[in-house]
Each structure stands twice: as C-alpha cells, then as structure tokens.
PyMOL CGO cylinders between C-alpha atoms (Angstrom):
from pymol import cmd
from pymol.cgo import CYLINDER

trace = [
    CYLINDER, -18.88, 3.35, 9.28, -16.86, 0.57, 7.70, 0.3, 1, 1, 1, 1, 1, 1,
    CYLINDER, -16.86, 0.57, 7.70, -13.82, -0.84, 9.60, 0.3, 1, 1, 1, 1, 1, 1,
    CYLINDER, -13.82, -0.84, 9.60, -11.50, -0.08, 6.69, 0.3, 1, 1, 1, 1, 1, 1,
    CYLINDER, -11.50, -0.08, 6.69, -12.67, 3.53, 6.61, 0.3, 1, 1, 1, 1, 1, 1,
    CYLINDER, -12.67, 3.53, 6.61, -11.30, 4.28, 10.06, 0.3, 1, 1, 1, 1, 1, 1,
    CYLINDER, -11.30, 4.28, 10.06, -8.33, 1.90, 10.16, 0.3, 1, 1, 1, 1, 1, 1,
    CYLINDER, -8.33, 1.90, 10.16, -5.81, 4.60, 11.03, 0.3, 1, 1, 1, 1, 1, 1,
    CYLINDER, -5.81, 4.60, 11.03, -8.10, 6.46, 13.44, 0.3, 1, 1, 1, 1, 1, 1,
    CYLINDER, -8.10, 6.46, 13.44, -8.51, 3.49, 15.80, 0.3, 1, 1, 1, 1, 1, 1,
    CYLINDER, -8.51, 3.49, 15.80, -6.55, 3.38, 19.03, 0.3, 1, 1, 1, 1, 1, 1,
    CYLINDER, -6.55, 3.38, 19.03, -4.30, 0.50, 20.09, 0.3, 1, 1, 1, 1, 1, 1,
    CYLINDER, -4.30, 0.50, 20.09, -6.45, -2.43, 21.26, 0.3, 1, 1, 1, 1, 1, 1,
    CYLINDER, -6.45, -2.43, 21.26, -4.13, -3.37, 24.14, 0.3, 1, 1, 1, 1, 1, 1,
    CYLINDER, -4.13, -3.37, 24.14, -3.41, -0.01, 25.76, 0.3, 1, 1, 1, 1, 1, 1,
    CYLINDER, -3.41, -0.01, 25.76, -5.63, 2.56, 24.02, 0.3, 1, 1, 1, 1, 1, 1,
    CYLINDER, -5.63, 2.56, 24.02, -2.56, 4.49, 22.87, 0.3, 1, 1, 1, 1, 1, 1,
    CYLINDER, -2.56, 4.49, 22.87, -1.45, 5.57, 19.41, 0.3, 1, 1, 1, 1, 1, 1,
    CYLINDER, -1.45, 5.57, 19.41, -2.39, 3.20, 16.59, 0.3, 1, 1, 1, 1, 1, 1,
    CYLINDER, -2.39, 3.20, 16.59, 0.66, 0.98, 15.79, 0.3, 1, 1, 1, 1, 1, 1,
    CYLINDER, 0.66, 0.98, 15.79, -0.30, 0.80, 12.09, 0.3, 1, 1, 1, 1, 1, 1,
    CYLINDER, -0.30, 0.80, 12.09, -0.31, 4.58, 11.86, 0.3, 1, 1, 1, 1, 1, 1,
    CYLINDER, -0.31, 4.58, 11.86, 3.06, 4.74, 13.63, 0.3, 1, 1, 1, 1, 1, 1,
    CYLINDER, 3.06, 4.74, 13.63, 4.58, 2.30, 11.10, 0.3, 1, 1, 1, 1, 1, 1,
    CYLINDER, 4.58, 2.30, 11.10, 3.26, 4.31, 8.16, 0.3, 1, 1, 1, 1, 1, 1,
    CYLINDER, 3.26, 4.31, 8.16, 4.51, 7.56, 9.71, 0.3, 1, 1, 1, 1, 1, 1,
    CYLINDER, 4.51, 7.56, 9.71, 7.95, 5.96, 10.13, 0.3, 1, 1, 1, 1, 1, 1,
    CYLINDER, 7.95, 5.96, 10.13, 7.97, 4.99, 6.44, 0.3, 1, 1, 1, 1, 1, 1,
    CYLINDER, 7.97, 4.99, 6.44, 6.93, 8.51, 5.41, 0.3, 1, 1, 1, 1, 1, 1,
    CYLINDER, 6.93, 8.51, 5.41, 9.59, 10.04, 7.67, 0.3, 1, 1, 1, 1, 1, 1,
    CYLINDER, 9.59, 10.04, 7.67, 12.25, 7.75, 6.18, 0.3, 1, 1, 1, 1, 1, 1,
    CYLINDER, 12.25, 7.75, 6.18, 11.53, 9.17, 2.70, 0.3, 1, 1, 1, 1, 1, 1,
    CYLINDER, 11.53, 9.17, 2.70, 10.90, 12.78, 3.76, 0.3, 1, 1, 1, 1, 1, 1,
    CYLINDER, 10.90, 12.78, 3.76, 14.08, 14.12, 2.13, 0.3, 1, 1, 1, 1, 1, 1,
    CYLINDER, 14.08, 14.12, 2.13, 14.09, 11.79, -0.88, 0.3, 1, 1, 1, 1, 1, 1,
    CYLINDER, 14.09, 11.79, -0.88, 13.10, 13.13, -4.29, 0.3, 1, 1, 1, 1, 1, 1,
    CYLINDER, 13.10, 13.13, -4.29, 10.31, 11.10, -5.94, 0.3, 1, 1, 1, 1, 1, 1,
    CYLINDER, 10.31, 11.10, -5.94, 9.66, 8.72, -3.03, 0.3, 1, 1, 1, 1, 1, 1,
    CYLINDER, 9.66, 8.72, -3.03, 6.15, 7.59, -3.97, 0.3, 1, 1, 1, 1, 1, 1,
    CYLINDER, 6.15, 7.59, -3.97, 6.95, 4.14, -5.36, 0.3, 1, 1, 1, 1, 1, 1,
    CYLINDER, 6.95, 4.14, -5.36, 9.24, 3.08, -2.47, 0.3, 1, 1, 1, 1, 1, 1,
    CYLINDER, 9.24, 3.08, -2.47, 6.67, 4.38, 0.04, 0.3, 1, 1, 1, 1, 1, 1,
    CYLINDER, 6.67, 4.38, 0.04, 3.90, 2.40, -1.64, 0.3, 1, 1, 1, 1, 1, 1,
    CYLINDER, 3.90, 2.40, -1.64, 6.08, -0.73, -1.78, 0.3, 1, 1, 1, 1, 1, 1,
    CYLINDER, 6.08, -0.73, -1.78, 6.83, -0.59, 1.95, 0.3, 1, 1, 1, 1, 1, 1,
    CYLINDER, 6.83, -0.59, 1.95, 3.22, 0.12, 2.89, 0.3, 1, 1, 1, 1, 1, 1,
    CYLINDER, 3.22, 0.12, 2.89, 2.05, -2.76, 0.69, 0.3, 1, 1, 1, 1, 1, 1,
    CYLINDER, 2.05, -2.76, 0.69, 4.49, -5.01, 2.55, 0.3, 1, 1, 1, 1, 1, 1,
    CYLINDER, 4.49, -5.01, 2.55, 2.64, -4.13, 5.78, 0.3, 1, 1, 1, 1, 1, 1,
    CYLINDER, 2.64, -4.13, 5.78, -0.84, -5.03, 4.51, 0.3, 1, 1, 1, 1, 1, 1,
    CYLINDER, -0.84, -5.03, 4.51, -0.14, -7.24, 1.47, 0.3, 1, 1, 1, 1, 1, 1,
    CYLINDER, -0.14, -7.24, 1.47, -2.21, -4.72, -0.50, 0.3, 1, 1, 1, 1, 1, 1,
    CYLINDER, -2.21, -4.72, -0.50, -2.88, -0.95, -0.47, 0.3, 1, 1, 1, 1, 1, 1,
    CYLINDER, -2.88, -0.95, -0.47, -6.07, -0.05, 1.44, 0.3, 1, 1, 1, 1, 1, 1,
    CYLINDER, -6.07, -0.05, 1.44, -7.97, 3.02, 0.24, 0.3, 1, 1, 1, 1, 1, 1,
    CYLINDER, -7.97, 3.02, 0.24, -7.81, 4.83, 3.59, 0.3, 1, 1, 1, 1, 1, 1,
    CYLINDER, -7.81, 4.83, 3.59, -4.05, 4.31, 3.77, 0.3, 1, 1, 1, 1, 1, 1,
    CYLINDER, -4.05, 4.31, 3.77, -3.62, 5.75, 0.26, 0.3, 1, 1, 1, 1, 1, 1,
    CYLINDER, -3.62, 5.75, 0.26, -5.65, 8.78, 1.32, 0.3, 1, 1, 1, 1, 1, 1,
    CYLINDER, -5.65, 8.78, 1.32, -3.47, 9.17, 4.42, 0.3, 1, 1, 1, 1, 1, 1,
    CYLINDER, -3.47, 9.17, 4.42, -0.30, 8.99, 2.30, 0.3, 1, 1, 1, 1, 1, 1,
    CYLINDER, -0.30, 8.99, 2.30, -1.74, 11.59, -0.10, 0.3, 1, 1, 1, 1, 1, 1,
    CYLINDER, -1.74, 11.59, -0.10, -2.54, 13.90, 2.81, 0.3, 1, 1, 1, 1, 1, 1,
    CYLINDER, -2.54, 13.90, 2.81, 0.86, 13.52, 4.48, 0.3, 1, 1, 1, 1, 1, 1,
    CYLINDER, 0.86, 13.52, 4.48, 2.96, 13.82, 1.31, 0.3, 1, 1, 1, 1, 1, 1,
    CYLINDER, 2.96, 13.82, 1.31, 0.87, 16.52, -0.37, 0.3, 1, 1, 1, 1, 1, 1,
    CYLINDER, 0.87, 16.52, -0.37, 0.50, 14.31, -3.43, 0.3, 1, 1, 1, 1, 1, 1,
    CYLINDER, 0.50, 14.31, -3.43, -2.91, 14.32, -5.13, 0.3, 1, 1, 1, 1, 1, 1,
    CYLINDER, -2.91, 14.32, -5.13, -4.79, 11.06, -4.56, 0.3, 1, 1, 1, 1, 1, 1,
    CYLINDER, -4.79, 11.06, -4.56, -5.38, 10.89, -8.33, 0.3, 1, 1, 1, 1, 1, 1,
    CYLINDER, -5.38, 10.89, -8.33, -1.61, 10.73, -8.90, 0.3, 1, 1, 1, 1, 1, 1,
    CYLINDER, -1.61, 10.73, -8.90, -1.18, 8.01, -6.28, 0.3, 1, 1, 1, 1, 1, 1,
    CYLINDER, -1.18, 8.01, -6.28, -4.07, 6.03, -7.75, 0.3, 1, 1, 1, 1, 1, 1,
    CYLINDER, -4.07, 6.03, -7.75, -2.54, 6.44, -11.21, 0.3, 1, 1, 1, 1, 1, 1,
    CYLINDER, -2.54, 6.44, -11.21, 0.76, 4.97, -10.03, 0.3, 1, 1, 1, 1, 1, 1,
    CYLINDER, 0.76, 4.97, -10.03, -0.93, 2.11, -8.17, 0.3, 1, 1, 1, 1, 1, 1,
    CYLINDER, -0.93, 2.11, -8.17, -3.08, 1.13, -11.15, 0.3, 1, 1, 1, 1, 1, 1,
    CYLINDER, -3.08, 1.13, -11.15, -0.23, 1.51, -13.69, 0.3, 1, 1, 1, 1, 1, 1,
    CYLINDER, -0.23, 1.51, -13.69, 2.26, -0.85, -12.02, 0.3, 1, 1, 1, 1, 1, 1,
    CYLINDER, 2.26, -0.85, -12.02, 1.25, -4.50, -11.74, 0.3, 1, 1, 1, 1, 1, 1,
    CYLINDER, 1.25, -4.50, -11.74, 3.22, -4.98, -8.52, 0.3, 1, 1, 1, 1, 1, 1,
    CYLINDER, 3.22, -4.98, -8.52, 0.67, -2.88, -6.57, 0.3, 1, 1, 1, 1, 1, 1,
    CYLINDER, 0.67, -2.88, -6.57, -2.69, -4.31, -5.49, 0.3, 1, 1, 1, 1, 1, 1,
    CYLINDER, -2.69, -4.31, -5.49, -5.82, -2.53, -4.28, 0.3, 1, 1, 1, 1, 1, 1,
    CYLINDER, -5.82, -2.53, -4.28, -7.50, -5.70, -2.99, 0.3, 1, 1, 1, 1, 1, 1,
    CYLINDER, -7.50, -5.70, -2.99, -6.28, -8.20, -0.38, 0.3, 1, 1, 1, 1, 1, 1,
    CYLINDER, -6.28, -8.20, -0.38, -4.32, -11.08, -1.83, 0.3, 1, 1, 1, 1, 1, 1,
    CYLINDER, -4.32, -11.08, -1.83, -3.65, -14.57, -0.61, 0.3, 1, 1, 1, 1, 1, 1,
    CYLINDER, -3.65, -14.57, -0.61, -0.33, -15.70, 0.80, 0.3, 1, 1, 1, 1, 1, 1,
    CYLINDER, -0.33, -15.70, 0.80, 0.50, -17.70, -2.34, 0.3, 1, 1, 1, 1, 1, 1,
    CYLINDER, 0.50, -17.70, -2.34, -0.02, -16.34, -5.84, 0.3, 1, 1, 1, 1, 1, 1,
    CYLINDER, -0.02, -16.34, -5.84, -0.18, -18.87, -8.68, 0.3, 1, 1, 1, 1, 1, 1,
    CYLINDER, -0.18, -18.87, -8.68, 0.69, -17.64, -12.15, 0.3, 1, 1, 1, 1, 1, 1,
    CYLINDER, 0.69, -17.64, -12.15, 0.22, -19.54, -15.38, 0.3, 1, 1, 1, 1, 1, 1,
    CYLINDER, 0.22, -19.54, -15.38, 2.29, -18.60, -18.39, 0.3, 1, 1, 1, 1, 1, 1,
    CYLINDER, 2.29, -18.60, -18.39, 0.18, -18.41, -21.52, 0.3, 1, 1, 1, 1, 1, 1,
    CYLINDER, 0.18, -18.41, -21.52, 2.87, -17.01, -23.78, 0.3, 1, 1, 1, 1, 1, 1,
    CYLINDER, 2.87, -17.01, -23.78, 3.98, -18.64, -27.01, 0.3, 1, 1, 1, 1, 1, 1,
    CYLINDER, 3.98, -18.64, -27.01, 7.29, -19.87, -25.57, 0.3, 1, 1, 1, 1, 1, 1,
    CYLINDER, 7.29, -19.87, -25.57, 5.53, -21.61, -22.66, 0.3, 1, 1, 1, 1, 1, 1,
    CYLINDER, 5.53, -21.61, -22.66, 2.93, -23.11, -24.99, 0.3, 1, 1, 1, 1, 1, 1,
    CYLINDER, 2.93, -23.11, -24.99, 5.57, -24.54, -27.33, 0.3, 1, 1, 1, 1, 1, 1,
    CYLINDER, 5.57, -24.54, -27.33, 7.57, -25.89, -24.39, 0.3, 1, 1, 1, 1, 1, 1,
    CYLINDER, 7.57, -25.89, -24.39, 4.46, -27.59, -23.02, 0.3, 1, 1, 1, 1, 1, 1,
]
cmd.load_cgo(trace, "trace")
C-alpha cells in the first residue's frame, strides 16, 4: 500500500495516539459544520496544511461532509488556486499577455 493511501489512518509517530493530521482536518470540518456551502473554505484551509490537496484527504472530506467526490474534484479542477500535486515553496509566474509583451 502506498504511503499517501493511508496518510490519515497512520498513528502518531511519537506516542502512537490519534493522527495529528486527521485531528487538524477534523477541526477544520467542525469549524464549518454549520456553514452553508463550506466546500471552498474547507479546501483552502486543508491545502494550507499540505500545500496541495492529496487524494486520500479529498476522499476523507467527501466522506465526512457527505459531498460526492466527483463534486469535490470538479471544484478542485475548476479553480486554479487548488492543486492536486505537491508544489514548491516558491512559484514563478511569467506573464505572456499582450500588455506584458508590449511593456517588455
């Protein structure tokens, strides 16, 4: 089994207790429990934990919120601020628009 597949099922490495990652995600989900349409803020906070959105975490969110994974995947792939693959600390962007080209 792949490490990423069981990320939330692992126990704490120092004490063998509850997984701290799972506790953080549960706290985020609890924070938005009574909010209508909380999917985007939940995904933003979870992405801040990992710097991307791991597949197993998306499945966990789908299970806990009762939202179909297809809907979550649709949101994640629609908005450019969400990432399904790990990203580096620094992101370099190059403007290739007409205004940038004219400006040099």
